[in-house]
N, C-alpha and C positions, 0 to 999 in steps of 0.2 A: 299160185296158179297163174297161168298165162292164157288169155283168150284173145283171138283175133277175129275181127268183124270186117267183112268186105263192104266198101262203099264205092259207088260208081264215080264220085267226084268229091271235092272238098267243101261242098256247100254246108253252111252252118246247120241246116235242118237235119243233116245226116247224124250229127252228134246227138241232137235232141231226140230223134227217132230211136237211136240205139239206147239211150239212157232211160227212155220211158218215163216212169214216175219216180225215178231215183231221187232221193233226198239225202244230203250229206256233203262230204268233202271230196272235191276232185283235185288231185295233184296233176297239174297240167303244164304244158309249155305255153308259148305265146300265141298259139292259134286263135284267131279272132272269133271263131265259132263258139268257143267256150265262154268267152266274156259276154257275148250277146245272149247266150243261153242263161247265164247267171243273172243278167239284168231282168230277164222275163220271169225267172223262177227263183223266188227268194229262199226256197228251201235248199238251194245249192250254194256252197261256199267254195271259192276257188283258192287253191294253194299254188302259187306260182313258183317257178324254178330258178334258183340262184345260179345254177350252172349256165343258163341262157344269159343272165345278166353279166356274169363274169366273162363270158366269151366276147361280149361286145367291148368290154374294156381291155381285154387281153389283146385284141386286134390293134389297139391304139397305144399299148404300153411302151413300145420302142421310141415313140415320139412325144409322149405326154406324161409328165410327172404326176399329173392328177390321176390319170388312169392307173398308173403304178400304185399310187396311194390307195385308190379304191380296191384294187386287187389285194393289197396287203390287209386291208380291213376285212374283206370277204374271207380271206384265208384264215383269219382269226375265228370266224364262225365254223369253218370246216375243222379246225383243230379241236374245238369243243365237241363237235359232232363225232369226231373219231373217238373221243374219250367215252362217250355215252352210247355209242351204237350197240344195239342189242339189249340195252337196259329197259326195264318196264317204262311204259308211257308216262306214268306219274313222276318217276325219277327224272326222266328226260325233261319234263316240263319244269320241274324245280330247278334243275341246273341251268336251263335256258333262261328262266326268269332271273336267276342270280347273275349269270355271266354273259349270256347272248344279248339280252335286252339292251344293255348299255352300249354294246358294239353297234347294234342296229340303230339305236337312237342317235348316237354320235355320227354314224355314217349318213343318216338322213340330213342332219344339219350340215355336214360337209358337202353333200351333193347339192343342196339348195343354195349354199353360198357360192359354190363353183359355177352353178348354172347361171347365176347373175353376172358372172365375170367373163364368160366365154361367148363367142359368137353364136347366136341362135341357129345359124346354118351349119355349124361345124359338126363333124362326126362325134366329137366329145359331147356336145350338147344333145345330140340324138341319143347317145348311149345313156346319158343321165336322165333324159325324159322317159326313155324306155323303163328305167328302174322306178322312178318316182311315180309314174302313172300306174304302176302295178304294186305300189307299196303295201297296200292292205293285204293283198294275196301273198306278197313276199314275206311279210312279217307275222302272218297268222301262226306259223310254226312255233313261235315263242310261247304261246299260250296253250298249245296242244301237242303233247308228246307223241301222238300217233302220226303226226305229219313229218315227212322227210324234208330235208333242206333243198332237194332238187328231185328231178324226175329221171335221174340216171338209170335207175333200175328198169324203168319202162324202156328207155332208149336202148339199153343192152338187149332187151327182149325183141325190140324191133329190128336191130341191126342184121340178124340173119336173113330176114325178109328183104331188107333194103339191098343187101349184097346180092341177093338172088333174084332181084326184080326182073332182069332181062330173061332169065331162065323160066320165070313164071308167066311169060307172055302167052304160053300155050293155053292158058285158061280160056281165052278167046271169047268169053261172054260173061254177063253178070252171074249167070248160074255157075259157070266155071270158076268165077272169082269167089263165090260163096263156098263152093266145094274146096277150093284151095285154102281158104281161111280155116275151114274145119281141119283139113290135113295138117296145116301148119300149127294149129292149136294142139293137136295130139302129139306131134313130133316135139314141139318145144316143151310140153309138159313131161314127156318122157325124159328129156335132157335135164330139166331142173330137178327131177326126182331121182336121177341117177340110173335110169333104165335105158338100155340100148334101143333106140327107136326102131331100127331094122328088125331086131329080134322080137320086139314087142308087136310090131305090125304083122310080122309073119305068123306069130302065135295067135294073135287076135283074129286074123282073117281065116285061120285054119279051124279054130274052135267051132264056129257056127256050122261049118261043113261036117264037123264030127259030132253034131248033135247038141251043141250048147243052145239053150232056149233063146229064141229071138227076142222075147220080152225081158230078157235078163242081160242084154248087151252092156248095160250100164256097169255091170260088175267087172267088165274087162278094162275099163278105163284106167289109164296109168296112175291117176291120183287115188283111185280105189285100191289098186294093187299095192301101193306103198303103204296106205293107211292100214 
């Protein structure tokens, strides 16, 4: 399921208000609001995104053999993930413990060694520090088969809204933003469940006018229709 929530800005308290008393694992990007939240609330564990780490080294690969080597090692993790994608969580954990852990441990040693050798002000040092400062969250996937290697699934769900950002300016207010988040949620859930959004919305808006009980609107949601 996909759910969108409107926020007026990118302040850290927006994430905290949205999550409420949530306890568990958050698969996140590098947004600082999540890290601050996890520091205040021990019941939240962050799983950071290897795709974001990889991107920082990819931008340097043409000029840096070190960046190229880091990318090669990260690619090894993705090869393993491709082989176990869709497998039960416990099986994924076992494979990662056997094969991914050594890749991760060796990569950390490599990053620490290279960081001591390069200029602290260089882009390469910046990329290395980005990775090592998030190492606990980057490596938590090894011991938990439920966790993904990156947050690409989320990014793919966000892309339609990002591409439509200018068209969505008609929202015009916080209330309009809230309404647009609801509409986007319904449309994207139609898409991921294989329902034509336009056909679903036409049918759903028609049914109440034809007598469908107002207290049973939940029955018309796309995730219910598929279930």
